[in-house]
C-alpha positions in Angstrom: 39.6 -140.4 -82.7 42.0 -137.8 -81.5 40.9 -134.2 -81.1 44.5 -133.1 -81.4 47.0 -134.2 -84.0 50.8 -134.5 -83.4 51.3 -131.5 -85.8 49.0 -129.3 -83.6 50.7 -130.5 -80.5 54.2 -129.7 -81.8 53.0 -126.3 -83.0 51.7 -125.5 -79.5 54.6 -127.0 -77.4 58.3 -126.8 -78.1 59.4 -130.4 -77.7 62.5 -130.3 -79.9 63.3 -131.7 -83.3 63.7 -135.4 -82.5 60.2 -136.3 -81.4 59.1 -139.9 -80.7 55.9 -139.8 -82.7 54.5 -143.0 -81.2 55.0 -141.7 -77.6 53.4 -138.4 -78.5 50.4 -140.1 -80.2 50.1 -142.4 -77.2 50.2 -139.4 -74.7 47.4 -137.6 -76.7 45.2 -140.7 -77.0 45.5 -141.6 -73.3 44.9 -138.0 -72.2 41.6 -137.9 -74.2 40.5 -141.3 -72.9 41.2 -140.6 -69.3 41.6 -137.0 -68.2 39.4 -135.5 -70.9 36.7 -138.1 -70.1 36.9 -137.2 -66.4 36.5 -133.5 -67.4 33.7 -133.8 -69.9 31.9 -137.0 -69.1 29.7 -138.3 -71.9 30.0 -135.0 -73.7 33.4 -136.2 -74.8 31.7 -138.4 -77.4 29.9 -135.4 -78.8 33.2 -133.7 -79.1 34.7 -136.6 -81.0 31.7 -136.8 -83.3 31.9 -133.1 -84.1 35.7 -132.7 -84.2 35.6 -131.7 -87.9 32.5 -129.6 -87.6 32.6 -126.2 -89.2 29.8 -124.9 -87.0 31.0 -121.8 -85.2 30.2 -123.1 -81.7 32.2 -126.3 -82.2 35.1 -124.4 -83.9 35.1 -121.9 -81.0 35.0 -124.8 -78.4 38.0 -126.5 -79.9 40.1 -123.5 -81.0 39.1 -120.9 -78.4 37.2 -117.7 -78.7 35.9 -114.6 -76.9 32.5 -114.7 -75.4 30.3 -112.6 -73.1 28.5 -113.4 -69.9 26.4 -110.7 -68.2 28.2 -108.0 -70.1 31.7 -109.4 -69.1 34.1 -110.5 -71.8 35.9 -113.8 -71.4 38.6 -115.4 -73.6 39.2 -119.1 -73.7 42.0 -121.0 -75.4 39.9 -123.9 -76.4 39.6 -127.6 -75.6 42.5 -128.5 -77.8 44.8 -126.3 -75.7 43.7 -128.2 -72.6 44.3 -131.5 -74.3 47.8 -130.4 -75.4 48.8 -129.2 -71.9 47.6 -132.5 -70.3 49.2 -134.6 -73.1 52.4 -132.6 -72.6 52.5 -133.6 -68.9 52.0 -137.3 -70.0 54.7 -137.0 -72.7 57.2 -135.6 -70.3 56.6 -138.6 -68.0 57.3 -141.2 -70.8 59.9 -139.3 -72.8 63.1 -140.7 -71.3 62.6 -144.4 -70.5 63.2 -147.0 -73.1 62.3 -150.7 -73.0 65.1 -153.1 -73.5 65.4 -156.9 -73.3 67.0 -156.4 -69.8 64.2 -154.1 -68.5 63.5 -150.4 -68.5 66.5 -148.1 -69.0 67.0 -144.4 -69.4 68.4 -142.8 -72.6 71.6 -141.1 -71.8 74.2 -139.2 -73.8 77.6 -137.8 -73.0 76.4 -134.4 -74.3 73.4 -134.1 -72.1 72.7 -133.7 -68.4 69.7 -135.7 -67.1 66.8 -133.7 -65.7 66.4 -134.6 -62.0 63.1 -136.0 -60.8 62.2 -132.8 -58.9 62.5 -130.6 -62.1 60.6 -133.1 -64.1 57.8 -133.1 -61.5 57.7 -129.3 -61.6 57.4 -129.3 -65.4 54.6 -131.9 -65.2 52.8 -130.0 -62.5 53.1 -126.7 -64.4 51.6 -128.2 -67.5 48.7 -129.4 -65.4 48.2 -126.0 -63.9 48.1 -124.5 -67.4 45.4 -127.0 -68.4 43.5 -126.3 -65.2 43.4 -122.6 -65.8 42.3 -123.1 -69.4 39.7 -125.7 -68.6 38.0 -123.4 -66.0 37.2 -120.9 -68.8 36.3 -123.6 -71.3 33.8 -124.9 -68.8 32.3 -121.4 -68.5 32.0 -121.3 -72.2 30.2 -124.7 -72.2 27.9 -123.6 -69.4 26.9 -120.4 -71.2 26.2 -122.4 -74.4 24.6 -125.4 -72.7 21.5 -125.1 -74.9 23.6 -125.8 -77.9 25.7 -128.5 -76.2 22.9 -130.6 -75.0 24.9 -133.6 -73.6 27.2 -131.4 -71.7 26.1 -131.7 -68.0 27.9 -129.7 -65.4 26.9 -132.4 -62.8 28.8 -135.1 -64.8 32.0 -133.1 -64.8 33.9 -133.0 -61.6 35.8 -129.9 -60.5 39.2 -129.9 -62.1 42.2 -129.0 -60.0 45.6 -129.8 -58.7 44.2 -130.6 -55.2 42.6 -133.8 -56.6 44.5 -137.0 -56.3 44.7 -137.7 -60.0 47.1 -134.7 -60.4 49.8 -136.2 -58.2 53.1 -136.2 -60.0 55.7 -139.0 -60.4 
């Protein structure tokens, strides 16, 4: 179902060499089921259905492109880039805790210094800001091509932004 693979995610975001693939997959899937559905409404199902399409409009939607509106040129990074930024913020949130028979614990090592909660919150918020900026231009692309993306409905997609409650950090 995923619009973004773990390989695409790792190519876009530097998350180190020792990646917990299951946590990364979970972050991507949850992002698509929640935040992306909030952003796209029922149009998300068209995206999933057409994720492997070779039609130029779908390729441009997912990978990004340049487009023109009233003689003005715009560049968008694509819907996959939005998903990656949002999944990155989720991944950061679930990266360190491990589940043990005695409860939730944090991984620790003598060689590493734990990132404090404030720094982690800042990283999560910055990833969401990145997604916000990218999604605004993706929405413009969708609106300009609404005759091709019939189920996309601007009314079904709420404004996206950090001022909304769902973007509160840890």
